[in-house]
C-alpha positions in Angstrom: 103.5 83.4 135.8 100.6 82.8 134.0 100.6 81.7 130.4 101.2 83.4 127.4 98.2 83.9 126.4 97.4 86.1 129.7 100.5 87.7 130.3 99.4 88.7 126.6 96.2 90.2 127.6 97.3 92.1 130.2 100.2 94.1 128.3 99.1 97.9 127.5 99.3 99.5 124.1 99.5 102.9 122.5 97.8 104.1 119.1 96.1 106.6 117.6 92.3 107.3 118.1 91.3 106.1 115.1 93.5 103.3 115.3 91.8 103.0 118.3 87.9 102.7 116.3 89.3 100.4 114.2 90.6 98.2 116.3 86.9 98.2 118.2 84.8 98.0 115.3 86.9 95.3 112.8 89.8 93.2 114.2 89.1 90.3 113.0 90.3 86.8 114.5 93.3 86.8 116.9 96.0 88.7 117.2 100.1 88.4 117.9 102.8 90.2 120.0 106.2 90.9 118.3 109.5 92.1 120.2 111.5 93.8 117.3 115.3 95.3 118.1 113.7 95.5 122.1 110.5 97.1 121.1 106.6 95.6 121.1 104.0 95.4 118.6 100.4 94.4 118.1 99.8 92.9 115.0 95.8 92.2 114.0 94.1 92.1 111.1 91.1 94.1 110.3 88.9 93.8 107.3 87.2 97.5 107.5 85.0 97.5 104.5 85.6 99.7 100.9 83.3 102.6 100.7 82.1 103.8 97.5 85.0 105.9 94.9 83.1 109.6 94.1 82.9 110.4 91.2 86.1 112.9 90.5 86.1 116.1 90.0 89.6 116.7 88.8 92.9 115.1 89.7 96.3 115.5 91.1 99.4 114.2 89.6 101.7 112.6 91.9 105.8 112.0 89.9 108.2 110.6 91.8 111.7 111.2 91.7 114.9 111.2 93.6 115.4 114.7 95.2 111.8 115.4 95.6 110.4 111.6 96.9 106.6 112.7 95.5 106.4 116.3 94.1 102.1 116.6 92.7 100.4 118.8 90.2 99.6 121.4 92.7 103.3 122.1 93.0 103.6 120.3 95.9 107.4 119.2 97.4 107.3 115.9 99.4 110.3 115.1 101.4 113.3 116.9 99.6 115.8 118.5 100.9 116.4 117.1 105.0 115.4 114.3 104.0 118.5 113.9 101.4 121.2 115.3 104.1 120.0 112.6 106.7 120.2 109.9 103.6 123.7 110.6 103.0 124.7 110.9 107.0 123.0 106.6 106.8 125.3 106.3 104.1 128.4 108.0 105.0 127.4 105.7 108.5 127.2 102.4 106.2 130.6 102.9 104.4 132.3 103.2 108.2 130.8 99.8 109.9 131.0 98.5 105.9 135.0 98.8 106.8 135.7 98.0 110.2 134.4 93.8 108.6 133.6 93.3 112.2 131.3 90.5 113.9 130.0 93.6 115.8 129.4 96.3 113.1 127.8 93.8 110.9 125.6 93.6 113.8 125.1 97.0 113.8 124.4 97.6 110.4 121.7 95.2 110.8 120.4 97.5 112.8 121.0 100.9 111.2 119.3 98.5 108.1 116.3 98.1 110.3 115.8 101.6 111.5 116.8 103.2 107.6 113.6 100.6 106.0 111.5 101.8 109.4 112.5 105.2 108.7 111.4 105.6 105.2 108.3 103.5 105.5 107.8 106.2 109.0 108.1 109.0 105.6 106.1 107.1 103.3 103.1 106.9 104.8 102.9 110.7 106.3 103.7 111.2 102.0 100.4 109.1 100.9 98.6 110.5 103.8 99.2 114.1 102.8 98.4 113.6 99.4 95.4 111.5 99.9 93.9 113.7 101.9 93.8 117.0 99.6 92.5 114.8 97.4 89.2 113.6 99.3 89.1 117.8 100.4 88.8 119.0 97.0 86.8 115.7 95.3 89.7 114.7 92.8 90.9 111.9 92.1 94.4 110.6 92.0 97.3 109.9 88.7 100.3 107.9 90.1 103.0 106.6 87.1 103.1 102.4 86.5 104.5 101.9 90.6 107.4 99.3 88.1 110.0 100.0 86.4 111.3 103.7 88.6 114.7 103.1 88.6 114.6 102.4 84.7 113.1 105.5 83.7 114.8 107.4 86.1 118.8 108.7 85.2 120.9 109.7 88.2 124.7 110.8 88.7 126.5 108.0 90.2 126.7 109.9 93.4 123.5 109.5 93.1 122.7 106.5 92.8 123.0 104.9 96.3 120.7 107.0 96.8 117.9 105.9 94.6 118.6 102.6 94.9 117.9 102.6 98.6 114.6 104.5 98.6 111.3 102.4 98.6 110.0 104.1 95.7 106.9 100.5 94.8 106.1 101.1 98.7 104.8 104.4 98.2 102.7 103.5 94.8 101.4 101.7 96.8 100.7 103.0 100.1 98.7 105.8 97.8 97.1 103.3 96.0 95.2 101.3 99.5 94.6 104.4 101.3 93.5 106.4 98.0 90.9 103.1 98.0 90.2 103.0 102.2 89.4 106.3 101.3 87.1 106.2 98.9 89.3 108.3 96.3 89.4 107.5 93.0 92.9 106.0 91.7 94.4 105.4 88.3 98.1 104.4 86.8 98.9 106.0 83.4 102.2 105.5 81.7 104.9 107.6 82.8 106.9 107.7 79.2 108.0 111.2 78.4 106.0 113.2 80.9 109.0 115.1 81.4 109.6 116.5 78.6 106.5 117.3 76.9 104.7 120.9 77.4 101.4 120.8 79.2 100.3 123.8 77.9 101.3 122.9 74.0 101.3 119.7 74.2 104.9 119.6 72.7 107.6 117.6 73.7 111.1 117.2 73.3 114.1 116.3 74.9 115.2 120.2 74.7 112.4 120.8 76.9 113.4 119.7 80.1 117.8 120.6 79.8 118.3 120.4 84.0 117.0 117.8 86.1 115.5 120.2 87.7 113.9 122.7 85.0 111.3 122.3 82.1 111.6 125.5 79.7 109.5 124.9 75.5 110.8 125.6 72.6 107.3 126.4 70.8 105.5 128.3 73.5 107.7 128.9 76.7 106.0 128.0 79.3 108.7 127.5 81.8 108.7 125.6 85.8 110.1 122.8 87.7 110.1 119.7 85.8 108.9 117.4 88.1 105.4 119.5 88.8 105.2 119.8 84.8 105.6 116.3 85.1 103.1 116.0 87.8 100.4 118.3 85.5 101.3 116.2 82.6 100.4 112.6 84.5 97.0 114.8 86.1 96.1 114.8 82.6 96.6 111.4 81.3 94.9 110.5 84.9 91.9 112.7 83.8 92.0 111.1 80.0 92.7 107.3 81.4 89.5 107.4 83.4 87.3 108.5 80.7 88.1 105.2 79.3 88.2 102.7 82.1 84.8 103.9 82.9 83.1 103.8 79.7 80.0 101.7 79.6 80.2 99.2 77.5 79.0 99.0 74.1 74.8 98.3 73.5 75.2 94.3 71.3 74.4 95.6 67.3 
């Protein structure tokens, strides 16, 4: 058997054509081969140059939530009922293992937690990739509610609190941010206050506009629709306003 370096050099690996191209062009320093749950992973550092950010022709607002992890101002919902069933099933399995209190059950819980984490990361990658691709194709920027504090802002019934705390919402926002940066898509964070209570047509804001978690109905002008879609539209509007202020030229000295 040869040296560890010689052995690692002979290991074949699989990746997408785009990733292989990036590895060929931008790999920096040494790579590491690690084993995790019986599988081998190649960890490589890439130094990819950032493209110039284009001037947006409009904005896509992204609202994060519990039922739909991300809803855009275009009305696109990402990962709703199907993922909800998967998360409820995982919660039941965790509860069964926790009730056993055996050493093997605790080991299974650790493996299941790692599996759930990988699944959540995969879903967040898919959502963020789709949102950024749409923005890039339509020459629009992405506005996202500020990354911190979603658990404090979103109130859910007691039976949904486990679902709320188990999902990495911050990771989803971070993925959208870095993918947008890598694609040259404008990205900005906005204040999320009252985005689900404000009417995007007339601006009227009050708690009664959102009588239920899923439905919005403006008490002034009558605009009605899915609450997550309305929140996304408000976030898009705030993104456009904030972008103007952020990119405003410095005043000329008197």
